[in-house]
C-alpha positions in Angstrom: 8.0 -24.0 -63.6 10.5 -22.0 -65.7 12.2 -19.2 -64.1 11.2 -20.1 -60.6 14.0 -19.4 -58.0 14.6 -19.1 -54.2 14.3 -15.5 -52.9 17.9 -15.8 -51.9 18.8 -16.8 -55.5 16.7 -14.0 -56.8 18.4 -11.4 -54.5 21.9 -12.7 -55.3 21.5 -12.1 -59.3 18.5 -14.0 -60.2 16.6 -10.5 -61.0 18.5 -10.1 -64.2 16.7 -13.2 -65.4 14.0 -11.8 -68.0 10.8 -14.1 -66.6 12.3 -14.5 -62.9 9.4 -16.0 -60.8 9.5 -16.1 -56.9 7.2 -18.1 -54.9 6.6 -16.6 -51.4 4.5 -16.8 -48.3 3.1 -13.8 -46.4 4.7 -13.6 -43.1 2.5 -10.5 -42.2 0.7 -7.5 -43.7 1.5 -3.9 -42.0 -1.2 -1.5 -41.8 -2.2 0.7 -44.7 -0.8 4.5 -44.3 -0.6 7.6 -46.5 2.3 8.9 -47.9 4.2 10.2 -50.7 5.3 7.7 -53.1 9.3 7.5 -53.3 9.0 8.2 -57.2 7.3 11.6 -56.9 9.6 14.4 -57.4 6.8 17.0 -56.6 6.9 19.7 -53.6 5.9 18.2 -50.2 2.2 17.7 -49.4 1.0 18.0 -52.9 0.3 14.3 -53.2 -0.1 11.3 -51.1 -0.9 7.8 -51.7 -1.9 4.9 -49.6 0.3 2.1 -49.4 0.8 -1.2 -47.3 3.7 -3.2 -46.7 3.8 -6.6 -46.9 6.5 -9.0 -45.4 7.1 -12.4 -47.3 9.3 -15.2 -46.9 10.6 -18.9 -48.3 13.0 -21.1 -47.0 16.1 -19.1 -47.8 15.2 -15.4 -47.0 12.6 -12.8 -46.1 11.9 -9.8 -48.1 9.4 -6.9 -48.2 7.0 -5.7 -50.8 5.2 -2.2 -50.7 1.9 -1.5 -52.6 0.7 1.9 -53.5 -2.5 3.2 -54.5 -5.3 0.8 -55.4 -2.9 -2.3 -54.9 -2.6 -1.4 -51.3 -6.1 -2.8 -50.6 -5.2 -5.9 -51.9 -3.5 -7.9 -48.9 -6.5 -7.3 -46.8 -7.9 -10.8 -47.2 -4.3 -12.3 -47.5 -3.4 -14.7 -44.3 -0.1 -14.9 -42.7 1.4 -18.5 -43.2 -1.1 -19.5 -45.4 -1.3 -17.2 -48.5 1.4 -17.6 -51.0 2.0 -15.2 -53.7 3.8 -16.1 -57.1 5.4 -12.9 -58.2 6.5 -12.8 -61.8 9.1 -10.2 -63.0 9.1 -8.2 -59.6 11.3 -5.2 -59.2 13.9 -5.5 -56.3 16.2 -3.4 -54.5 18.9 -4.8 -51.9 21.2 -2.9 -49.5 24.8 -2.4 -50.3 26.8 -5.3 -49.3 30.4 -5.1 -49.3 31.1 -8.6 -47.7 30.4 -10.5 -50.9 27.4 -12.7 -49.4 23.8 -12.9 -49.9 21.9 -9.4 -49.0 20.1 -9.8 -45.7 17.1 -7.7 -46.6 15.3 -7.7 -49.9 12.8 -5.1 -51.0 10.7 -6.1 -53.8 8.2 -4.0 -55.8 5.3 -4.1 -58.1 6.5 -2.9 -62.1 4.2 -2.4 -64.9 4.7 -5.9 -66.3 5.0 -8.1 -62.7 2.1 -10.5 -62.3 1.0 -11.7 -58.7 -0.6 -14.9 -58.7 -2.2 -15.4 -55.2 -2.6 -18.8 -53.9 -1.2 -20.6 -57.2 -2.4 -24.2 -57.5 1.4 -25.9 -57.8 3.3 -28.4 -56.1 5.6 -26.0 -54.8 3.0 -23.7 -53.4 1.7 -26.5 -51.4 5.0 -27.3 -50.4 5.8 -23.8 -49.2 2.4 -23.4 -47.4 3.2 -26.5 -45.4 6.8 -25.3 -44.5 5.4 -22.3 -43.2 2.5 -24.1 -41.1 5.2 -25.9 -39.6 7.0 -22.8 -38.6 4.0 -21.8 -36.4 3.9 -25.2 -34.6 5.4 -25.0 -31.1 8.2 -27.1 -30.2 9.1 -28.7 -27.3 12.2 -27.1 -25.4 13.0 -30.3 -23.9 14.0 -32.8 -26.5 14.7 -36.7 -25.7 18.4 -37.1 -25.0 20.2 -38.6 -28.5 20.3 -42.4 -28.1 23.9 -42.7 -29.4 25.4 -40.6 -26.7 23.5 -41.5 -23.6 22.2 -45.3 -23.6 19.3 -45.8 -22.2 20.4 -48.6 -19.8 22.7 -46.3 -18.2 19.8 -43.9 -17.8 17.5 -46.3 -16.3 20.6 -47.9 -14.0 21.6 -44.2 -12.9 21.6 -43.6 -9.3 19.8 -40.4 -9.8 16.9 -39.0 -11.9 17.9 -38.3 -15.4 16.5 -34.7 -16.3 18.5 -32.2 -14.0 18.0 -28.6 -13.4 21.3 -26.7 -13.2 20.7 -26.5 -9.3 20.2 -30.2 -9.2 23.4 -30.7 -11.4 25.5 -28.4 -9.1 24.3 -30.0 -5.8 25.1 -33.8 -7.2 28.5 -32.5 -8.5 29.6 -31.0 -5.0 27.9 -34.2 -3.1 29.5 -36.9 -5.5 31.4 -39.8 -4.5 34.5 -40.3 -6.9 33.7 -42.9 -9.0 30.0 -42.3 -8.4 28.3 -42.4 -12.2 25.7 -39.7 -13.0 23.7 -40.0 -15.9 21.4 -37.7 -17.6 21.2 -34.2 -19.4 20.5 -30.7 -19.0 17.5 -29.0 -20.5 18.4 -25.3 -21.0 16.8 -22.6 -22.8 19.4 -19.9 -23.9 18.0 -16.0 -24.5 19.8 -13.0 -25.6 
C-alpha cells in the first residue's frame, strides 16, 4: 500500500508526505462530552460541540484522535483491540521535544481531506489485529528456565526443589553446606 507508514514514522516526519497513511488499532474510546472546540474563537458559552476521544496504537507508538460534532458518534460501534482504522492524510500535533527522539505522545485529528477506512480488508490490518489480540492474552509470570543457562540434568539431580521463593532461597543459602550445589531459579514480579 503506497504511503503506509508506522505511527512513529508518521510522527517523526512522515506527516509531510502528501498521501500519508497510518494503520492503527483502537485501544479505547472515551465518553462523549460537550465542550467548546479548540478552533472556535468566540466568547465563552456561545458554541459547544460534542466530542469523543479515541486512543489508538500500532506496534510502534500510541496516539489519540479527537472527533468533533457529528463524527463524535462514529466510534460507538468500535471495539478496543479489534477495530482497525486506516487514516489517510490525518493532521497531527506532537509536543515539543528538545531531545531529538521520537515524540512520546501524538495527537491526531481529521481534516477536510482526511479519509478514515474502518476495518480495511488488507493483510496489514489482519496482522495488526492479531498483534492487538496477542497483547490481551495473559502471559504467565513464571516462565520456564532457559535451557542453556540451567541444564535439565542439574535441575533433576539438585538436592532441593527447582522453584524457589525468596524466603526459601534465603533459608537454603544460610543452611547450605560449603560445596553443596543448589539449582533452580527465582520467579519474581517487580512492580513500581
